[in-house]
N, CA, C and O atoms as CSV, one atom per row, in Angstrom:
chain,resi,resn,atom,element,x,y,z
A,1,UNK,N,N,11.952,10.288,13.859
A,1,UNK,CA,C,10.990,10.510,12.796
A,1,UNK,C,C,11.703,10.369,11.449
A,1,UNK,O,O,12.713,11.027,11.198
A,2,UNK,N,N,11.176,9.517,10.602
A,2,UNK,CA,C,11.739,9.305,9.274
A,2,UNK,C,C,10.993,10.146,8.247
A,2,UNK,O,O,9.822,10.484,8.419
A,3,UNK,N,N,11.708,10.472,7.172
A,3,UNK,CA,C,11.087,11.158,6.037
A,3,UNK,C,C,10.817,10.093,4.978
A,3,UNK,O,O,11.737,9.446,4.479
A,4,UNK,N,N,9.538,9.925,4.645
A,4,UNK,CA,C,9.112,8.813,3.795
A,4,UNK,C,C,8.419,9.342,2.543
A,4,UNK,O,O,7.500,10.157,2.626
A,5,UNK,N,N,8.865,8.877,1.397
A,5,UNK,CA,C,8.271,9.211,0.104
A,5,UNK,C,C,7.483,7.991,-0.340
A,5,UNK,O,O,8.023,6.885,-0.368
A,6,UNK,N,N,6.212,8.174,-0.688
A,6,UNK,CA,C,5.389,7.051,-1.144
A,6,UNK,C,C,5.174,7.159,-2.646
A,6,UNK,O,O,4.598,8.125,-3.146
A,7,UNK,N,N,5.653,6.139,-3.350
A,7,UNK,CA,C,5.523,6.050,-4.793
A,7,UNK,C,C,4.415,5.040,-5.109
A,7,UNK,O,O,4.431,3.913,-4.613
A,8,UNK,N,N,3.456,5.455,-5.936
A,8,UNK,CA,C,2.315,4.587,-6.243
A,8,UNK,C,C,1.689,4.997,-7.565
A,8,UNK,O,O,1.914,6.102,-8.059
A,9,UNK,N,N,0.911,4.103,-8.124
A,9,UNK,CA,C,0.130,4.409,-9.327
A,9,UNK,C,C,-1.132,5.151,-8.919
A,9,UNK,O,O,-1.636,4.952,-7.814
A,10,UNK,N,N,-1.638,5.988,-9.780
A,10,UNK,CA,C,-2.835,6.771,-9.435
A,10,UNK,C,C,-4.031,5.874,-9.139
A,10,UNK,O,O,-4.897,6.255,-8.351
A,11,UNK,N,N,-4.103,4.698,-9.748
A,11,UNK,CA,C,-5.218,3.787,-9.483
A,11,UNK,C,C,-5.133,3.182,-8.081
A,11,UNK,O,O,-6.099,2.583,-7.608
A,12,UNK,N,N,-3.988,3.331,-7.414
A,12,UNK,CA,C,-3.805,2.806,-6.057
A,12,UNK,C,C,-3.803,3.916,-5.002
A,12,UNK,O,O,-3.330,3.709,-3.884
A,13,UNK,N,N,-4.325,5.078,-5.351
A,13,UNK,CA,C,-4.277,6.228,-4.448
A,13,UNK,C,C,-4.965,5.953,-3.118
A,13,UNK,O,O,-4.458,6.377,-2.079
A,14,UNK,N,N,-6.083,5.270,-3.110
A,14,UNK,CA,C,-6.815,5.019,-1.864
A,14,UNK,C,C,-5.952,4.243,-0.874
A,14,UNK,O,O,-5.833,4.633,0.287
A,15,UNK,N,N,-5.352,3.147,-1.331
A,15,UNK,CA,C,-4.511,2.341,-0.450
A,15,UNK,C,C,-3.228,3.083,-0.064
A,15,UNK,O,O,-2.784,3.005,1.081
A,16,UNK,N,N,-2.638,3.800,-1.019
A,16,UNK,CA,C,-1.407,4.546,-0.735
A,16,UNK,C,C,-1.670,5.645,0.288
A,16,UNK,O,O,-0.843,5.889,1.167
A,17,UNK,N,N,-2.807,6.301,0.179
A,17,UNK,CA,C,-3.124,7.344,1.149
A,17,UNK,C,C,-3.416,6.740,2.525
A,17,UNK,O,O,-3.058,7.332,3.543
A,18,UNK,N,N,-4.045,5.596,2.566
A,18,UNK,CA,C,-4.245,4.913,3.852
A,18,UNK,C,C,-2.893,4.620,4.506
A,18,UNK,O,O,-2.712,4.843,5.703
A,19,UNK,N,N,-1.959,4.126,3.720
A,19,UNK,CA,C,-0.613,3.863,4.198
A,19,UNK,C,C,0.037,5.157,4.703
A,19,UNK,O,O,0.641,5.171,5.776
A,20,UNK,N,N,-0.085,6.229,3.938
A,20,UNK,CA,C,0.492,7.522,4.320
A,20,UNK,C,C,-0.088,8.032,5.634
A,20,UNK,O,O,0.646,8.532,6.487
A,21,UNK,N,N,-1.384,7.909,5.796
A,21,UNK,CA,C,-2.043,8.366,7.030
A,21,UNK,C,C,-1.534,7.585,8.231
A,21,UNK,O,O,-1.231,8.164,9.274
A,22,UNK,N,N,-1.440,6.269,8.079
A,22,UNK,CA,C,-0.967,5.445,9.197
A,22,UNK,C,C,0.484,5.767,9.555
A,22,UNK,O,O,0.842,5.792,10.733
A,23,UNK,N,N,1.310,6.008,8.557
A,23,UNK,CA,C,2.699,6.368,8.827
A,23,UNK,C,C,2.790,7.742,9.489
A,23,UNK,O,O,3.564,7.936,10.426
A,24,UNK,N,N,2.004,8.680,9.002
A,24,UNK,CA,C,1.991,10.021,9.609
A,24,UNK,C,C,1.503,9.957,11.051
A,24,UNK,O,O,2.015,10.670,11.914
A,25,UNK,N,N,0.510,9.103,11.315
A,25,UNK,CA,C,-0.024,8.970,12.670
A,25,UNK,C,C,0.979,8.370,13.650
A,25,UNK,O,O,0.803,8.484,14.863
A,26,UNK,N,N,2.030,7.732,13.135
A,26,UNK,CA,C,3.074,7.212,14.020
A,26,UNK,C,C,4.232,8.200,14.152
A,26,UNK,O,O,5.258,7.881,14.751
A,27,UNK,N,N,4.067,9.400,13.591
A,27,UNK,CA,C,5.037,10.463,13.788
A,27,UNK,C,C,5.998,10.706,12.650
A,27,UNK,O,O,6.919,11.511,12.791
A,28,UNK,N,N,5.816,10.035,11.526
A,28,UNK,CA,C,6.740,10.199,10.406
A,28,UNK,C,C,6.301,11.333,9.489
A,28,UNK,O,O,5.121,11.678,9.413
A,29,UNK,N,N,7.277,11.896,8.801
A,29,UNK,CA,C,7.046,12.951,7.818
A,29,UNK,C,C,6.835,12.251,6.477
A,29,UNK,O,O,7.767,11.660,5.931
A,30,UNK,N,N,5.625,12.315,5.950
A,30,UNK,CA,C,5.263,11.539,4.757
A,30,UNK,C,C,5.036,12.454,3.557
A,30,UNK,O,O,4.318,13.450,3.638
A,31,UNK,N,N,5.671,12.088,2.436
A,31,UNK,CA,C,5.466,12.776,1.166
A,31,UNK,C,C,4.635,11.851,0.286
A,31,UNK,O,O,5.054,10.737,-0.028
A,32,UNK,N,N,3.458,12.321,-0.106
A,32,UNK,CA,C,2.620,11.613,-1.079
A,32,UNK,C,C,2.059,12.673,-2.008
A,32,UNK,O,O,1.653,13.747,-1.562
A,33,UNK,N,N,2.035,12.378,-3.287
A,33,UNK,CA,C,1.681,13.390,-4.281
A,33,UNK,C,C,0.372,14.108,-3.987
A,33,UNK,O,O,0.285,15.324,-4.160
A,34,UNK,N,N,-0.633,13.388,-3.552
A,34,UNK,CA,C,-1.949,13.982,-3.304
A,34,UNK,C,C,-1.890,15.114,-2.278
A,34,UNK,O,O,-2.665,16.068,-2.349
A,35,UNK,N,N,-0.965,14.999,-1.326
A,35,UNK,CA,C,-0.828,16.006,-0.271
A,35,UNK,C,C,0.152,17.105,-0.632
A,35,UNK,O,O,0.044,18.221,-0.122
A,36,UNK,N,N,1.108,16.808,-1.504
A,36,UNK,CA,C,2.237,17.711,-1.696
A,36,UNK,C,C,2.257,18.473,-3.027
A,36,UNK,O,O,2.994,19.448,-3.168
A,37,UNK,N,N,1.462,18.040,-3.990
A,37,UNK,CA,C,1.468,18.712,-5.286
A,37,UNK,C,C,0.126,19.413,-5.480
A,37,UNK,O,O,-0.915,18.772,-5.620
A,38,UNK,N,N,0.175,20.729,-5.487
A,38,UNK,CA,C,-1.026,21.537,-5.674
A,38,UNK,C,C,-1.160,21.957,-7.134
A,38,UNK,O,O,-0.201,21.893,-7.902
A,39,UNK,N,N,-2.338,22.378,-7.495
A,39,UNK,CA,C,-2.570,22.900,-8.843
A,39,UNK,C,C,-1.604,24.056,-9.086
A,39,UNK,O,O,-1.466,24.949,-8.250
A,40,UNK,N,N,-0.950,24.031,-10.220
A,40,UNK,CA,C,0.005,25.069,-10.577
A,40,UNK,C,C,1.432,24.737,-10.208
A,40,UNK,O,O,2.356,25.397,-10.684
A,41,UNK,N,N,1.644,23.719,-9.361
A,41,UNK,CA,C,3.008,23.313,-8.988
A,41,UNK,C,C,3.662,22.547,-10.133
A,41,UNK,O,O,2.981,21.925,-10.949
A,42,UNK,N,N,4.976,22.599,-10.182
A,42,UNK,CA,C,5.735,21.762,-11.096
A,42,UNK,C,C,5.798,20.361,-10.484
A,42,UNK,O,O,6.331,20.183,-9.389
A,43,UNK,N,N,5.260,19.382,-11.182
A,43,UNK,CA,C,5.246,18.011,-10.674
A,43,UNK,C,C,6.667,17.500,-10.469
A,43,UNK,O,O,6.978,16.927,-9.425
A,44,UNK,N,N,7.526,17.703,-11.455
A,44,UNK,CA,C,8.893,17.194,-11.333
A,44,UNK,C,C,9.664,17.901,-10.222
A,44,UNK,O,O,10.457,17.266,-9.528
A,45,UNK,N,N,9.449,19.184,-10.044
A,45,UNK,CA,C,10.133,19.905,-8.968
A,45,UNK,C,C,9.697,19.371,-7.607
A,45,UNK,O,O,10.533,19.138,-6.734
A,46,UNK,N,N,8.398,19.177,-7.424
A,46,UNK,CA,C,7.888,18.669,-6.145
A,46,UNK,C,C,8.380,17.242,-5.892
A,46,UNK,O,O,8.762,16.908,-4.770
A,47,UNK,N,N,8.372,16.399,-6.930
A,47,UNK,CA,C,8.886,15.039,-6.780
A,47,UNK,C,C,10.351,15.065,-6.374
A,47,UNK,O,O,10.768,14.337,-5.474
A,48,UNK,N,N,11.129,15.906,-7.041
A,48,UNK,CA,C,12.548,16.006,-6.748
A,48,UNK,C,C,12.779,16.443,-5.299
A,48,UNK,O,O,13.631,15.884,-4.609
A,49,UNK,N,N,12.021,17.440,-4.842
A,49,UNK,CA,C,12.141,17.902,-3.460
A,49,UNK,C,C,11.870,16.763,-2.480
A,49,UNK,O,O,12.601,16.588,-1.505
A,50,UNK,N,N,10.818,15.992,-2.743
A,50,UNK,CA,C,10.473,14.872,-1.864
A,50,UNK,C,C,11.510,13.771,-1.877
A,50,UNK,O,O,11.856,13.224,-0.829
A,51,UNK,N,N,12.011,13.439,-3.067
A,51,UNK,CA,C,13.008,12.374,-3.185
A,51,UNK,C,C,14.351,12.773,-2.572
A,51,UNK,O,O,15.041,11.930,-2.000
A,52,UNK,N,N,14.726,14.044,-2.685
A,52,UNK,CA,C,16.013,14.494,-2.155
A,52,UNK,C,C,16.107,14.384,-0.637
A,52,UNK,O,O,17.191,14.158,-0.100
A,53,UNK,N,N,14.993,14.541,0.053
A,53,UNK,CA,C,15.044,14.512,1.520
A,53,UNK,C,C,14.620,13.170,2.109
A,53,UNK,O,O,14.713,12.968,3.320
A,54,UNK,N,N,14.160,12.261,1.271
A,54,UNK,CA,C,13.614,10.996,1.772
A,54,UNK,C,C,14.683,10.097,2.379
A,54,UNK,O,O,15.766,9.918,1.822
A,55,UNK,N,N,14.348,9.539,3.534
A,55,UNK,CA,C,15.154,8.487,4.148
A,55,UNK,C,C,14.727,7.127,3.595
A,55,UNK,O,O,15.532,6.204,3.468
A,56,UNK,N,N,13.434,7.031,3.269
A,56,UNK,CA,C,12.843,5.797,2.755
A,56,UNK,C,C,11.925,6.148,1.591
A,56,UNK,O,O,11.210,7.149,1.630
A,57,UNK,N,N,11.954,5.317,0.562
A,57,UNK,CA,C,11.008,5.428,-0.545
A,57,UNK,C,C,10.215,4.138,-0.560
A,57,UNK,O,O,10.750,3.066,-0.845
A,58,UNK,N,N,8.936,4.253,-0.252
A,58,UNK,CA,C,8.053,3.093,-0.290
A,58,UNK,C,C,7.509,2.973,-1.705
A,58,UNK,O,O,6.823,3.868,-2.199
A,59,UNK,N,N,7.823,1.859,-2.348
A,59,UNK,CA,C,7.361,1.599,-3.701
A,59,UNK,C,C,6.187,0.636,-3.601
A,59,UNK,O,O,6.353,-0.540,-3.278
A,60,UNK,N,N,4.999,1.157,-3.886
A,60,UNK,CA,C,3.777,0.352,-3.813
A,60,UNK,C,C,3.534,-0.297,-5.167
A,60,UNK,O,O,3.398,0.390,-6.179
A,61,UNK,N,N,3.479,-1.605,-5.178
A,61,UNK,CA,C,3.108,-2.238,-6.421
A,61,UNK,C,C,1.838,-3.042,-6.229
A,61,UNK,O,O,1.514,-3.488,-5.128
A,62,UNK,N,N,1.125,-3.214,-7.342
A,62,UNK,CA,C,-0.197,-3.825,-7.292
A,62,UNK,C,C,-0.408,-4.632,-8.561
A,62,UNK,O,O,0.507,-4.813,-9.363
A,63,UNK,N,N,-1.622,-5.109,-8.722
A,63,UNK,CA,C,-1.943,-5.866,-9.934
A,63,UNK,C,C,-1.761,-4.988,-11.177
A,63,UNK,O,O,-1.664,-5.500,-12.292
A,64,UNK,N,N,-1.715,-3.675,-10.984
A,64,UNK,CA,C,-1.495,-2.744,-12.095
A,64,UNK,C,C,-0.003,-2.538,-12.387
A,64,UNK,O,O,0.353,-1.860,-13.351
A,65,UNK,N,N,0.869,-3.124,-11.554
A,65,UNK,CA,C,2.307,-3.023,-11.765
A,65,UNK,C,C,2.903,-1.759,-11.153
A,65,UNK,O,O,2.254,-1.076,-10.361
A,66,UNK,N,N,4.138,-1.458,-11.526
A,66,UNK,CA,C,4.790,-0.230,-11.073
A,66,UNK,C,C,5.450,0.485,-12.244
A,66,UNK,O,O,6.279,1.373,-12.043
A,67,UNK,N,N,5.095,0.111,-13.438
A,67,UNK,CA,C,5.802,0.638,-14.586
A,67,UNK,C,C,5.179,1.901,-15.169
A,67,UNK,O,O,5.347,2.175,-16.357
A,68,UNK,N,N,4.461,2.676,-14.353
A,68,UNK,CA,C,3.988,3.959,-14.848
A,68,UNK,C,C,5.199,4.865,-15.011
A,68,UNK,O,O,6.194,4.677,-14.312
A,69,UNK,N,N,5.146,5.828,-15.898
A,69,UNK,CA,C,6.309,6.701,-16.098
A,69,UNK,C,C,6.763,7.407,-14.816
A,69,UNK,O,O,7.962,7.473,-14.545
A,70,UNK,N,N,5.836,7.928,-14.038
A,70,UNK,CA,C,6.209,8.648,-12.815
A,70,UNK,C,C,6.831,7.707,-11.785
A,70,UNK,O,O,7.860,8.028,-11.191
A,71,UNK,N,N,6.214,6.560,-11.576
A,71,UNK,CA,C,6.767,5.613,-10.604
A,71,UNK,C,C,8.150,5.147,-11.018
A,71,UNK,O,O,9.041,5.020,-10.178
A,72,UNK,N,N,8.337,4.892,-12.296
A,72,UNK,CA,C,9.650,4.456,-12.774
A,72,UNK,C,C,10.708,5.502,-12.465
A,72,UNK,O,O,11.808,5.169,-12.024
A,73,UNK,N,N,10.377,6.756,-12.694
A,73,UNK,CA,C,11.320,7.831,-12.373
A,73,UNK,C,C,11.645,7.814,-10.888
A,73,UNK,O,O,12.806,7.957,-10.504
A,74,UNK,N,N,10.627,7.639,-10.052
A,74,UNK,CA,C,10.819,7.706,-8.599
A,74,UNK,C,C,11.717,6.579,-8.087
A,74,UNK,O,O,12.684,6.840,-7.371
A,75,UNK,N,N,11.410,5.334,-8.443
A,75,UNK,CA,C,12.221,4.261,-7.870
A,75,UNK,C,C,13.565,4.106,-8.552
A,75,UNK,O,O,14.529,3.685,-7.913
A,76,UNK,N,N,13.657,4.438,-9.846
A,76,UNK,CA,C,14.962,4.381,-10.505
A,76,UNK,C,C,15.884,5.484,-9.985
A,76,UNK,O,O,17.088,5.274,-9.844
A,77,UNK,N,N,15.322,6.650,-9.702
A,77,UNK,CA,C,16.096,7.725,-9.090
A,77,UNK,C,C,16.628,7.292,-7.735
A,77,UNK,O,O,17.774,7.578,-7.388
A,78,UNK,N,N,15.798,6.605,-6.977
A,78,UNK,CA,C,16.221,6.136,-5.658
A,78,UNK,C,C,17.331,5.103,-5.777
A,78,UNK,O,O,18.294,5.145,-5.012
A,79,UNK,N,N,17.214,4.181,-6.719
A,79,UNK,CA,C,18.293,3.199,-6.938
A,79,UNK,C,C,19.600,3.899,-7.319
A,79,UNK,O,O,20.667,3.521,-6.834
A,80,UNK,N,N,19.524,4.909,-8.179
A,80,UNK,CA,C,20.724,5.653,-8.576
A,80,UNK,C,C,21.339,6.361,-7.379
A,80,UNK,O,O,22.561,6.389,-7.237
A,81,UNK,N,N,20.504,6.935,-6.513
A,81,UNK,CA,C,21.008,7.615,-5.315
A,81,UNK,C,C,21.699,6.614,-4.389
A,81,UNK,O,O,22.727,6.929,-3.790
A,82,UNK,N,N,21.133,5.399,-4.270
A,82,UNK,CA,C,21.783,4.367,-3.459
A,82,UNK,C,C,23.164,4.042,-4.014
A,82,UNK,O,O,24.125,3.921,-3.254
A,83,UNK,N,N,23.269,3.901,-5.326
A,83,UNK,CA,C,24.552,3.593,-5.954
A,83,UNK,C,C,25.565,4.719,-5.746
A,83,UNK,O,O,26.774,4.484,-5.742
A,84,UNK,N,N,25.066,5.938,-5.574
A,84,UNK,CA,C,25.939,7.087,-5.304
A,84,UNK,C,C,26.297,7.212,-3.831
A,84,UNK,O,O,26.994,8.149,-3.441
A,85,UNK,N,N,25.827,6.273,-3.003
A,85,UNK,CA,C,26.183,6.269,-1.598
A,85,UNK,C,C,25.233,7.023,-0.681
A,85,UNK,O,O,25.511,7.172,0.509
A,86,UNK,N,N,24.121,7.499,-1.217
A,86,UNK,CA,C,23.136,8.182,-0.386
A,86,UNK,C,C,22.419,7.122,0.457
A,86,UNK,O,O,22.102,6.044,-0.047
A,87,UNK,N,N,22.169,7.411,1.706
A,87,UNK,CA,C,21.600,6.437,2.632
A,87,UNK,C,C,20.099,6.257,2.544
A,87,UNK,O,O,19.463,5.972,3.558
A,88,UNK,N,N,19.515,6.410,1.381
A,88,UNK,CA,C,18.074,6.209,1.214
A,88,UNK,C,C,17.801,4.717,1.010
A,88,UNK,O,O,18.602,4.009,0.398
A,89,UNK,N,N,16.681,4.255,1.520
A,89,UNK,CA,C,16.348,2.830,1.437
A,89,UNK,C,C,15.003,2.644,0.746
A,89,UNK,O,O,14.044,3.359,1.036
A,90,UNK,N,N,14.937,1.681,-0.165
A,90,UNK,CA,C,13.681,1.337,-0.836
A,90,UNK,C,C,12.966,0.283,-0.009
A,90,UNK,O,O,13.558,-0.715,0.402
A,91,UNK,N,N,11.681,0.521,0.229
A,91,UNK,CA,C,10.838,-0.442,0.935
A,91,UNK,C,C,9.691,-0.842,0.010
A,91,UNK,O,O,8.700,-0.118,-0.083
A,92,UNK,N,N,9.805,-1.989,-0.682
A,92,UNK,CA,C,8.712,-2.424,-1.545
A,92,UNK,C,C,7.502,-2.881,-0.724
A,92,UNK,O,O,7.649,-3.507,0.325
A,93,UNK,N,N,6.321,-2.559,-1.216
A,93,UNK,CA,C,5.072,-2.921,-0.555
A,93,UNK,C,C,4.109,-3.445,-1.610
A,93,UNK,O,O,3.897,-2.800,-2.637
A,94,UNK,N,N,3.527,-4.613,-1.362
A,94,UNK,CA,C,2.526,-5.163,-2.279
A,94,UNK,C,C,1.135,-4.774,-1.788
A,94,UNK,O,O,0.758,-5.063,-0.652
A,95,UNK,N,N,0.381,-4.111,-2.667
A,95,UNK,CA,C,-1.003,-3.752,-2.363
A,95,UNK,C,C,-1.981,-4.781,-2.934
A,95,UNK,O,O,-3.003,-5.082,-2.318
A,96,UNK,N,N,-1.662,-5.317,-4.111
A,96,UNK,CA,C,-2.479,-6.354,-4.744
A,96,UNK,C,C,-1.649,-6.992,-5.853
A,96,UNK,O,O,-0.612,-6.452,-6.237
A,97,UNK,N,N,-2.089,-8.121,-6.364
A,97,UNK,CA,C,-1.350,-8.797,-7.428
A,97,UNK,C,C,-0.069,-9.417,-6.908
A,97,UNK,O,O,0.127,-9.530,-5.698
A,98,UNK,N,N,0.810,-9.821,-7.827
A,98,UNK,CA,C,2.045,-10.466,-7.389
A,98,UNK,C,C,3.243,-10.236,-8.303
A,98,UNK,O,O,4.305,-10.811,-8.062
A,99,UNK,N,N,3.109,-9.425,-9.331
A,99,UNK,CA,C,4.234,-9.195,-10.242
A,99,UNK,C,C,5.077,-8.033,-9.753
A,99,UNK,O,O,4.563,-6.954,-9.457
A,100,UNK,N,N,6.382,-8.269,-9.674
A,100,UNK,CA,C,7.301,-7.201,-9.307
A,100,UNK,C,C,8.395,-7.127,-10.353
A,100,UNK,O,O,8.687,-8.126,-11.010
A,101,UNK,N,N,9.012,-5.952,-10.522
A,101,UNK,CA,C,10.090,-5.874,-11.511
A,101,UNK,C,C,11.296,-6.676,-11.041
A,101,UNK,O,O,11.567,-6.765,-9.843
A,102,UNK,N,N,11.997,-7.242,-11.968
A,102,UNK,CA,C,13.139,-8.102,-11.636
A,102,UNK,C,C,14.159,-7.388,-10.761
A,102,UNK,O,O,14.750,-8.007,-9.876
A,103,UNK,N,N,14.373,-6.103,-10.990
A,103,UNK,CA,C,15.399,-5.383,-10.240
A,103,UNK,C,C,15.051,-5.231,-8.763
A,103,UNK,O,O,15.940,-5.026,-7.936
A,104,UNK,N,N,13.754,-5.332,-8.422
A,104,UNK,CA,C,13.331,-5.243,-7.022
A,104,UNK,C,C,13.029,-6.610,-6.416
A,104,UNK,O,O,12.720,-6.703,-5.229
A,105,UNK,N,N,13.115,-7.654,-7.203
A,105,UNK,CA,C,12.696,-8.979,-6.726
A,105,UNK,C,C,13.585,-9.534,-5.611
A,105,UNK,O,O,13.160,-10.426,-4.876
A,106,UNK,N,N,14.785,-9.032,-5.477
A,106,UNK,CA,C,15.677,-9.519,-4.436
A,106,UNK,C,C,15.573,-8.749,-3.132
A,106,UNK,O,O,16.348,-8.991,-2.207
A,107,UNK,N,N,14.621,-7.818,-3.045
A,107,UNK,CA,C,14.438,-7.016,-1.833
A,107,UNK,C,C,13.198,-7.517,-1.106
A,107,UNK,O,O,12.131,-7.645,-1.706
A,108,UNK,N,N,13.339,-7.801,0.187
A,108,UNK,CA,C,12.185,-8.244,0.979
A,108,UNK,C,C,11.128,-7.149,0.960
A,108,UNK,O,O,11.441,-5.960,1.030
A,109,UNK,N,N,9.884,-7.565,0.865
A,109,UNK,CA,C,8.781,-6.615,0.764
A,109,UNK,C,C,7.776,-6.838,1.888
A,109,UNK,O,O,7.724,-7.903,2.503
A,110,UNK,N,N,6.982,-5.801,2.136
A,110,UNK,CA,C,5.857,-5.916,3.064
A,110,UNK,C,C,4.627,-6.247,2.241
A,110,UNK,O,O,4.417,-5.678,1.170
A,111,UNK,N,N,3.816,-7.167,2.739
A,111,UNK,CA,C,2.626,-7.616,2.027
A,111,UNK,C,C,1.385,-7.096,2.750
A,111,UNK,O,O,1.063,-7.544,3.851
A,112,UNK,N,N,0.693,-6.146,2.120
A,112,UNK,CA,C,-0.513,-5.574,2.714
A,112,UNK,C,C,-1.790,-6.205,2.149
A,112,UNK,O,O,-2.892,-5.780,2.494
A,113,UNK,N,N,-1.648,-7.211,1.289
A,113,UNK,CA,C,-2.821,-7.793,0.621
A,113,UNK,C,C,-3.757,-8.512,1.579
A,113,UNK,O,O,-4.958,-8.243,1.581
A,114,UNK,N,N,-3.245,-9.400,2.376
A,114,UNK,CA,C,-4.132,-10.234,3.186
A,114,UNK,C,C,-4.174,-9.821,4.660
A,114,UNK,O,O,-5.155,-10.091,5.354
A,115,UNK,N,N,-3.108,-9.166,5.137
A,115,UNK,CA,C,-3.078,-8.770,6.545
A,115,UNK,C,C,-2.413,-7.398,6.648
A,115,UNK,O,O,-1.200,-7.285,6.825
A,116,UNK,N,N,-3.237,-6.366,6.533
A,116,UNK,CA,C,-2.747,-4.993,6.530
A,116,UNK,C,C,-1.950,-4.690,7.802
A,116,UNK,O,O,-0.866,-4.110,7.726
A,117,UNK,N,N,-2.469,-5.072,8.958
A,117,UNK,CA,C,-1.816,-4.764,10.237
A,117,UNK,C,C,-0.427,-5.383,10.326
A,117,UNK,O,O,0.519,-4.731,10.767
A,118,UNK,N,N,-0.305,-6.621,9.916
A,118,UNK,CA,C,0.995,-7.292,9.951
A,118,UNK,C,C,1.975,-6.624,8.996
A,118,UNK,O,O,3.140,-6.418,9.336
A,119,UNK,N,N,1.502,-6.288,7.803
A,119,UNK,CA,C,2.349,-5.590,6.829
A,119,UNK,C,C,2.811,-4.236,7.356
A,119,UNK,O,O,3.970,-3.858,7.184
A,120,UNK,N,N,1.889,-3.499,8.006
A,120,UNK,CA,C,2.258,-2.205,8.589
A,120,UNK,C,C,3.304,-2.382,9.680
A,120,UNK,O,O,4.229,-1.577,9.786
A,121,UNK,N,N,3.167,-3.416,10.483
A,121,UNK,CA,C,4.150,-3.678,11.535
A,121,UNK,C,C,5.534,-3.909,10.932
A,121,UNK,O,O,6.535,-3.433,11.467
A,122,UNK,N,N,5.587,-4.640,9.817
A,122,UNK,CA,C,6.862,-4.898,9.147
A,122,UNK,C,C,7.472,-3.601,8.609
A,122,UNK,O,O,8.680,-3.387,8.713
A,123,UNK,N,N,6.633,-2.743,8.034
A,123,UNK,CA,C,7.113,-1.456,7.524
A,123,UNK,C,C,7.667,-0.607,8.665
A,123,UNK,O,O,8.763,-0.055,8.558
A,124,UNK,N,N,6.922,-0.504,9.741
A,124,UNK,CA,C,7.356,0.298,10.886
A,124,UNK,C,C,8.635,-0.249,11.507
A,124,UNK,O,O,9.494,0.518,11.943
A,125,UNK,N,N,8.763,-1.560,11.547
A,125,UNK,CA,C,9.984,-2.179,12.068
A,125,UNK,C,C,11.180,-1.839,11.169
A,125,UNK,O,O,12.272,-1.560,11.664
A,126,UNK,N,N,10.971,-1.863,9.858
A,126,UNK,CA,C,12.043,-1.526,8.912
A,126,UNK,C,C,12.484,-0.079,9.055
A,126,UNK,O,O,13.657,0.247,8.874
A,127,UNK,N,N,11.532,0.780,9.381
A,127,UNK,CA,C,11.824,2.204,9.545
A,127,UNK,C,C,12.456,2.471,10.905
A,127,UNK,O,O,13.132,3.481,11.101
A,128,UNK,N,N,12.227,1.552,11.842
A,128,UNK,CA,C,12.791,1.714,13.174
A,128,UNK,C,C,11.855,2.385,14.138
A,128,UNK,O,O,12.285,3.067,15.068
A,129,UNK,N,N,10.565,2.190,13.916
A,129,UNK,CA,C,9.558,2.761,14.809
A,129,UNK,C,C,9.211,1.786,15.904
A,129,UNK,O,O,8.378,2.088,16.758
């Protein structure tokens, strides 16, 4: 069972939650803001807790991009942890659109735009399910 953190823009919550449900249904421990941050919680504290234990950080990008302040913190933190030797892995996922940040452009991504099932299979294979 892998510990998976899902990073997404709020406008992509429906697709990100679908992804989270499917991953949870295969036995993985999934962190997604909608499930883990309650009213009154510190957002940064909860994000930090999720990122610290994550084996994988799924970065969902869409036609809306990934440059929201929260998403930037999440994936840049993960890149910094990788540089520090932490064994966390970034798994980029395209939900819609086609623009990705240059720093992630060299990482193979799963494409959920046209064939959700095939993209999910690629994600699960990367996780080792």
